[in-house]
C-alpha positions in Angstrom: 56.7 26.9 -0.7 58.5 24.8 1.9 58.9 27.8 4.1 55.1 28.5 4.0 54.5 24.8 4.9 56.9 25.0 7.9 55.3 28.2 9.1 51.7 26.8 8.9 52.5 23.3 10.3 52.7 24.4 13.9 49.4 26.3 13.6 47.7 23.3 12.0 49.0 20.9 14.7 48.0 23.3 17.5 44.5 23.5 16.0 44.2 19.8 15.6 45.3 19.2 19.3 42.8 21.8 20.5 40.0 20.2 18.5 40.9 16.8 19.9 40.9 18.1 23.4 37.5 19.9 23.0 35.9 16.7 21.6 37.4 14.3 24.1 34.4 14.5 26.4 31.8 13.9 23.7 30.9 10.5 22.4 30.7 10.0 18.6 27.2 9.1 17.4 25.2 8.2 14.3 21.5 9.4 13.8 18.6 7.5 12.3 15.4 9.2 11.6 11.9 7.8 12.1 11.3 8.2 8.3 14.3 6.0 7.6 13.0 3.2 9.9 9.5 3.6 8.5 10.8 3.1 5.0 12.7 -0.1 6.0 9.6 -1.5 7.6 7.4 -0.7 4.6 9.5 -3.0 2.4 8.6 -6.0 4.6 4.8 -5.6 4.6 2.0 -6.5 4.2 2.4 -10.0 5.7 -0.2 -12.8 5.8 -0.5 -15.3 8.6 -2.9 -18.3 8.6 -4.2 -19.4 12.0 -5.1 -23.0 12.5 -6.9 -23.1 9.1 -9.7 -21.0 10.6 -8.5 -17.5 10.1 -6.1 -15.6 7.8 -4.6 -12.4 9.2 -3.1 -9.8 6.9 -0.9 -7.4 8.8 -0.2 -4.0 7.2 2.9 -1.9 7.5 3.4 -0.7 11.1 3.2 3.0 11.9 6.1 3.8 14.3 6.1 6.2 17.2 9.0 7.3 19.3 8.9 6.6 23.1 12.0 8.5 24.3 10.9 8.4 28.0 11.0 4.6 27.8 13.9 4.3 25.3 11.6 2.2 23.1 9.6 2.4 19.9 5.9 1.9 19.7 3.8 0.8 16.8 0.3 0.2 15.7 -0.4 -2.2 12.9 -3.7 -2.6 11.1 -4.8 -6.2 10.9 -7.5 -7.7 8.7 -9.0 -11.0 9.7 -11.0 -13.2 7.4 -11.4 -17.0 6.8 -13.7 -20.0 7.3 -14.4 -19.1 11.0 -15.7 -15.7 10.0 -18.7 -14.7 7.9 -17.0 -11.5 6.8 -13.8 -9.6 7.0 -12.9 -7.7 10.2 -10.4 -4.9 10.7 -8.5 -4.4 13.9 -5.2 -3.2 15.3 -2.2 -4.4 17.2 -0.6 -1.9 19.6 2.9 -2.9 20.8 6.3 -1.5 21.8 9.8 -2.8 21.7 13.4 -2.1 22.6 16.3 -2.0 20.1 19.6 -3.8 19.7 22.6 -3.7 17.4 23.4 -6.8 15.5 27.1 -6.8 14.5 26.9 -9.7 12.0 25.0 -7.6 9.5 25.4 -4.1 11.1 21.6 -3.7 11.7 19.4 -2.2 14.3 16.7 -4.7 15.2 13.5 -4.8 17.3 13.6 -7.0 20.4 11.9 -7.3 23.9 8.5 -7.0 22.3 5.5 -6.1 24.5 1.9 -6.6 23.1 -0.2 -3.8 24.7 -3.5 -4.6 22.9 -5.2 -6.4 20.0 -8.5 -4.8 19.2 -11.2 -5.9 16.7 -14.6 -4.1 16.6 -17.6 -6.5 16.4 -15.5 -9.7 16.2 -17.5 -12.8 17.3 -16.5 -14.4 20.6 -14.9 -17.6 19.3 -12.6 -16.0 16.7 -11.8 -13.3 19.3 -10.7 -16.0 21.8 -8.5 -17.5 19.0 -6.9 -14.2 18.3 -6.3 -13.5 22.0 -4.5 -16.9 22.3 -2.4 -16.4 19.1 -2.0 -12.6 19.2 1.3 -12.4 21.1 2.9 -15.1 19.0 1.7 -13.4 15.8 3.1 -10.1 17.0 6.4 -11.8 17.8 6.6 -13.4 14.3 5.7 -10.1 12.8 8.2 -7.8 14.5 10.6 -9.7 16.7 14.1 -9.1 15.4 12.8 -7.2 12.4 15.5 -5.0 10.9 14.7 -1.3 11.2 17.9 0.1 9.8 21.2 -1.2 8.4 24.4 0.8 8.8 26.4 1.0 5.6 30.2 0.5 5.6 30.8 4.2 5.0 28.6 5.0 8.1 31.0 3.0 10.2 34.3 3.8 8.4 35.5 6.7 10.6 34.4 4.9 13.8 36.3 1.8 12.7 39.5 3.7 12.1 39.1 5.3 15.6 38.7 1.8 17.2 35.0 2.3 17.9 31.9 0.2 17.4 28.2 0.9 17.8 27.2 0.6 21.5 24.2 2.4 23.0 20.9 3.0 21.1 18.9 6.0 22.5 15.4 6.8 21.3 15.0 10.6 21.0 12.2 12.9 20.0 13.5 12.9 16.4 14.7 9.3 16.0 17.6 7.2 17.2 21.1 8.1 18.3 23.6 5.3 18.1 26.5 5.9 20.4 29.9 4.4 19.7 32.1 2.7 22.3 35.7 1.3 22.2 36.1 -2.0 20.5 37.2 -4.8 22.9 40.8 -5.8 22.6 41.4 -8.9 20.4 
């Protein structure tokens, strides 16, 4: 038994060294699908926002889209407006996009650098429309700025941690996100 171990040990060590050399040029990564992010968002919606006592906006769960050419995510959110300033309920949509960042304190991927592309309501009267134009960007920020899209579990980071790595770059791909790992700074 010991002889067999002694004979196979050099082969195993040689194979391990070859694997390490082959993988030295590739960066470890972790993948997050758009479905995983969509599920995380769905748990936080719908949300209700009163505006100056005149309007109530109900924002439904966003529908994410991947924008790999910009390294951002886009979303469209259905918004329902009602309240004392309106005679009936109106349905519209926010269109926005945002970048992503890693938050080490809770190991989460969060939305940031939000850009409001449009806020559209069909047939909305002029005065409420002006109010929404004024408050729209703030509402969008309250709705999505720093919202958690994914949280990495300890087991997701265990191997990287042992290797002295931490999450670094976040790249939007055609299938979801790829989180690259970088060396931890010395303590």
